[in-house]
C-alpha positions as CSV (number, residue, x, y, z in Angstrom):
1,M,-71.0,72.9,-10.9
2,I,-69.2,69.1,-9.9
3,E,-72.6,67.5,-10.0
4,T,-72.3,68.9,-14.1
5,A,-69.8,67.9,-14.5
6,L,-70.2,63.7,-13.8
7,A,-73.4,63.8,-15.2
8,T,-72.3,65.7,-18.7
9,V,-69.3,62.3,-17.9
10,Y,-72.0,59.8,-17.8
11,A,-74.2,60.7,-21.0
12,L,-70.8,60.3,-22.5
13,M,-70.6,56.4,-21.3
14,T,-71.9,54.5,-23.9
15,G,-71.5,51.4,-25.8
16,D,-68.4,48.8,-26.1
17,L,-66.5,51.0,-22.8
18,A,-62.8,49.4,-23.4
19,H,-63.3,50.3,-27.4
20,P,-64.8,53.2,-27.4
21,S,-65.9,55.2,-30.9
22,D,-63.7,57.4,-31.7
23,V,-66.4,60.3,-31.6
24,V,-67.1,59.4,-27.8
25,A,-62.6,59.4,-27.4
26,R,-62.7,62.5,-28.8
27,D,-66.3,63.7,-26.2
28,L,-64.9,62.5,-22.8
29,N,-61.6,63.5,-23.6
30,H,-62.7,67.1,-23.9
31,W,-64.8,66.6,-21.3
32,L,-61.6,65.8,-19.1
33,E,-60.3,68.5,-20.1
34,R,-62.8,70.9,-19.2
35,N,-62.8,69.3,-15.8
36,K,-59.4,68.5,-14.7
37,H,-59.0,70.6,-12.4
38,L,-62.6,71.1,-10.9
39,A,-61.3,68.9,-8.0
40,Q,-57.9,70.7,-7.0
41,H,-60.2,74.6,-7.0
42,I,-63.2,72.6,-4.5
43,T,-59.8,71.3,-1.8
44,R,-58.5,74.6,-2.6
45,R,-61.1,76.1,-1.2
46,Q,-61.8,74.0,2.5
47,R,-58.6,74.2,2.7
48,S,-59.0,77.4,3.0
49,T,-62.3,77.6,5.2
50,N,-60.5,75.0,7.6
51,P,-58.9,76.3,10.9
52,H,-57.5,73.9,11.8
53,D,-55.8,72.8,8.4
54,S,-52.1,71.5,9.3
55,R,-50.8,73.2,6.5
56,R,-51.6,76.6,6.2
57,R,-49.5,76.9,9.5
């Protein structure tokens, strides 16, 4: 899941990254909106499977 998201964003990283074209900027924004909660989902899943996580007590 995260590997696919990262592969997609790497493909978008072309040209002048300090001054991306409108198309690249739009595509990066769409990618961010689709994937911004991916890490939170993974972190929650890891916490739920870790019996030693002090936040669960």
